[in-house]
C-alpha positions in Angstrom: 79.4 313.9 110.6 76.9 311.6 112.2 74.9 309.2 110.1 71.9 307.5 111.6 71.7 304.7 109.2 71.1 303.3 105.7 68.2 302.4 103.5 66.7 299.1 102.6 64.8 298.4 99.4 61.3 297.0 99.6 59.9 294.0 97.9 56.7 294.7 96.1 54.2 295.0 98.9 51.1 292.7 99.2 47.7 294.0 98.3 45.5 295.1 101.1 42.8 297.6 100.4 40.1 299.2 102.5 37.6 302.0 101.9 38.5 305.0 104.0 37.4 308.5 104.7 40.3 311.0 104.4 40.6 314.3 106.3 43.9 316.0 106.9 44.6 318.4 109.8 44.7 321.2 107.2 41.2 320.6 105.9 39.5 318.6 108.7 35.8 319.4 108.9 35.7 321.0 105.5 36.6 318.2 103.1 36.0 314.5 103.4 36.3 312.1 100.5 35.9 308.4 100.2 38.9 306.6 98.7 40.2 303.1 98.3 43.7 303.1 99.9 46.0 300.2 100.0 47.7 299.4 103.2 51.0 299.3 101.5 51.7 301.0 98.1 53.5 299.3 95.3 53.4 299.0 91.5 51.1 295.9 91.6 49.2 296.8 94.8 46.3 298.6 93.1 44.4 298.6 90.0 44.8 301.6 87.6 41.3 302.7 88.5 42.1 302.7 92.2 45.4 304.6 91.7 43.5 307.1 89.6 41.0 307.6 92.4 43.8 308.1 94.9 45.5 310.6 92.6 42.2 312.5 92.2 41.7 312.6 96.0 45.3 313.7 96.7 45.1 316.4 94.0 42.2 318.0 96.0 44.2 318.1 99.2 46.6 320.9 100.4 50.2 320.2 99.2 51.4 319.7 102.8 55.0 318.6 102.9 55.1 318.6 99.1 54.9 322.4 99.1 58.3 323.8 98.1 58.9 325.6 101.4 57.9 322.5 103.5 59.9 320.2 101.3 62.9 322.3 101.9 62.2 322.3 105.6 61.9 318.5 105.6 65.4 318.2 104.1 66.8 320.5 106.7 65.3 318.5 109.6 66.5 315.2 108.1 70.0 316.6 107.6 70.1 317.8 111.2 69.7 314.2 112.3 71.7 312.6 109.5 74.6 315.0 109.2 74.3 317.6 112.1 73.7 320.4 109.6 70.8 322.4 108.2 72.7 322.9 104.9 71.5 319.6 103.4 72.9 320.5 99.9 76.5 320.0 101.3 75.7 316.3 101.8 75.6 315.4 98.1 79.3 314.8 98.4 79.1 313.0 101.7 80.5 309.4 101.7 82.0 307.2 104.4 81.7 303.7 106.0 80.0 304.3 109.4 80.6 300.7 110.4 77.0 299.6 110.4 77.6 296.6 108.1 76.1 298.3 105.0 79.4 299.4 103.3 79.7 303.0 102.1 76.9 305.4 103.0 76.7 308.4 100.6 74.7 311.3 99.5 71.7 313.2 100.6 69.7 310.4 102.2 72.4 307.9 102.9 72.4 305.6 99.8 74.4 302.5 100.7 76.6 300.2 98.7 75.2 297.3 100.7 71.5 298.0 100.3 71.1 298.2 96.6 69.9 301.8 96.4 73.3 303.3 95.7 73.8 300.7 92.9 70.4 301.7 91.5 71.3 305.3 91.6 74.6 304.9 89.8 73.0 302.5 87.2 70.2 305.0 86.4 72.6 307.9 86.3 75.0 306.0 83.9 72.2 305.4 81.5 71.9 309.1 80.8 75.5 310.0 81.5 77.6 307.0 80.5 80.9 308.8 80.8 80.4 309.7 84.5 83.2 309.1 87.0 81.3 306.4 88.9 80.4 304.2 85.9 83.7 302.2 86.2 82.6 301.0 89.6 79.4 299.4 88.5 80.9 295.8 88.3 82.2 296.2 91.8 79.0 297.7 93.1 77.1 294.8 91.8 79.4 292.3 93.5 79.3 294.0 96.9 75.6 294.7 96.8 74.0 293.2 100.0 77.4 293.2 101.8 79.7 295.5 103.7 82.6 294.8 101.4 84.8 297.4 99.8 86.3 295.0 97.3 86.9 296.7 94.0 85.9 300.1 95.4 89.4 301.6 95.8 89.1 305.3 95.1 85.3 305.2 95.2 84.9 307.8 97.9 87.0 310.3 96.0 85.1 309.6 92.8 81.8 310.1 94.6 82.9 313.4 96.0 84.1 314.5 92.6 80.9 313.5 90.8 78.9 315.4 93.4 80.3 318.6 91.8 78.4 317.7 88.7 74.9 319.2 88.6 73.4 316.3 86.8 74.5 313.9 89.5 73.0 316.1 92.2 69.8 316.1 90.2 70.0 312.3 90.0 70.3 312.1 93.8 67.2 314.3 94.1 65.2 312.2 91.8 66.1 309.0 93.5 65.3 310.5 96.9 61.9 311.7 95.6 60.8 308.6 93.7 61.9 306.0 96.3 61.5 307.8 99.7 59.8 311.3 99.7 57.0 310.9 97.3 55.8 307.5 98.5 55.9 308.6 102.1 54.0 311.8 101.5 51.4 310.1 99.3 50.7 307.4 101.9 50.6 309.8 104.7 47.9 311.8 102.9 45.9 308.7 102.2 46.2 308.0 105.9 44.7 311.4 106.7 47.9 312.9 108.1 48.8 316.6 107.9 52.2 318.1 107.2 53.9 316.9 110.4 52.6 313.3 109.9 53.9 313.4 106.3 57.3 314.4 107.6 57.2 311.7 110.3 56.6 309.1 107.6 59.3 310.5 105.4 61.9 310.5 108.1 61.0 306.9 109.0 61.3 306.0 105.3 64.8 307.5 105.2 66.0 305.9 108.4 64.4 302.5 108.3 64.1 302.1 104.5 61.0 301.2 102.5 61.0 297.6 103.7 58.0 295.4 104.5 59.7 293.6 107.4 58.8 294.4 110.9 61.5 297.1 111.2 61.1 298.6 107.7 58.8 301.6 107.2 55.8 299.6 106.0 56.2 297.1 108.9 56.4 300.0 111.4 53.2 301.4 109.9 51.4 298.0 110.1 52.4 297.8 113.8 51.1 301.2 114.5 47.8 300.6 112.7 47.4 297.4 114.8 47.3 299.7 117.9 45.5 302.8 116.7 43.3 304.0 113.8 44.7 306.5 111.4 42.7 309.7 110.9 41.4 308.3 107.6 39.9 305.4 109.7 38.4 307.8 112.1 41.2 307.9 114.6 43.0 310.8 116.4 45.9 312.1 114.4 47.9 313.0 117.5 47.3 309.6 119.1 48.2 307.6 116.0 51.4 309.6 115.5 52.3 309.2 119.1 52.0 305.4 118.8 53.9 305.4 115.5 56.8 307.3 117.2 56.7 304.9 120.2 57.1 301.9 117.8 59.9 303.7 115.9 61.7 304.5 119.1 61.5 301.0 120.4 62.8 299.7 117.1 65.7 302.1 117.1 66.6 301.2 120.7 66.9 297.6 119.6 69.5 298.4 117.0 73.0 299.2 118.1 73.4 301.7 115.2 70.3 303.7 116.1 70.4 303.9 119.9 70.2 307.7 119.8 66.5 308.6 119.4 66.8 312.4 119.8 65.4 312.8 116.2 62.2 311.6 117.8 62.4 312.6 121.5 63.5 316.2 121.1 62.4 316.9 117.5 59.4 315.1 116.1 57.8 314.4 119.4 58.3 318.0 120.5 56.5 319.2 117.3 53.7 316.8 118.0 53.2 317.7 121.7 53.2 321.4 120.7 50.2 320.6 118.5 52.2 321.7 115.4 50.5 319.3 113.0 51.0 321.6 110.1 54.8 321.9 110.8 54.6 325.7 111.0 57.7 327.8 111.4 59.6 329.1 113.3 60.8 325.8 114.6 63.3 324.8 117.2 64.5 321.3 118.0 67.5 319.3 119.3 69.3 316.3 117.9 72.3 314.8 119.7 72.0 317.6 122.2 72.6 320.3 119.5 69.9 322.9 119.0 68.7 323.8 115.5 66.4 326.6 114.5 64.5 327.6 111.4 62.9 331.0 111.4 
């Protein structure tokens, strides 16, 4: 299996708000609404009133990537890049050290022992399922958090694979993926005026680069793209903005020895964009690592 990388946890982003007009590719020309959108989302980034206004705005938009069929498609495309498969459900049990300095990488979006998200997942899961097979590793997971160490984790890969056979643990992985990566990415993409493809591009970036505020984290990448082009909600071209966002992602990946292969952009997301498929319509065909994938 190929793994493209691990996830980073973000600090609470700083407040930066602006009044914007939102129009997605799915409803452009038919619905424009004024909203107050933060540059970076976070629990303290907005007032409750502002969050409620955003919620109301998003509720009036098409579901986009959050539609069940599109969400399923998103997991398949990510899995093609992360594990060279469309059967993403087989990756609940995935676990290995890929030598990227982040310890063990595991599960459906590459939770890592070195980047805190795997620890958070196991801690939360243990609260509701205290007798699970991973609970005994919590002391060691806390010690190795932020490092690539395996100290105290003898037998951990086997325990992870075994726990992945438990439906509740698979559900826990889904919940962690959605609350930390999928939902924030889709929400912010909608506030930026992006259609289904743009929402996926944000989600894939969140998975690969992590929800970090540094220059190479997701929010940093977005800041850099917005410095060069307006988002659709700011009156810019959706295609032009996404093209620049992908350029910045690609350059960032090329500067990282772990992410030198950029086919998930070059022969997948960029292909969809240049085909004008902003709604991520199927059938789809793309290539990652030279391998062709198709969804009818």
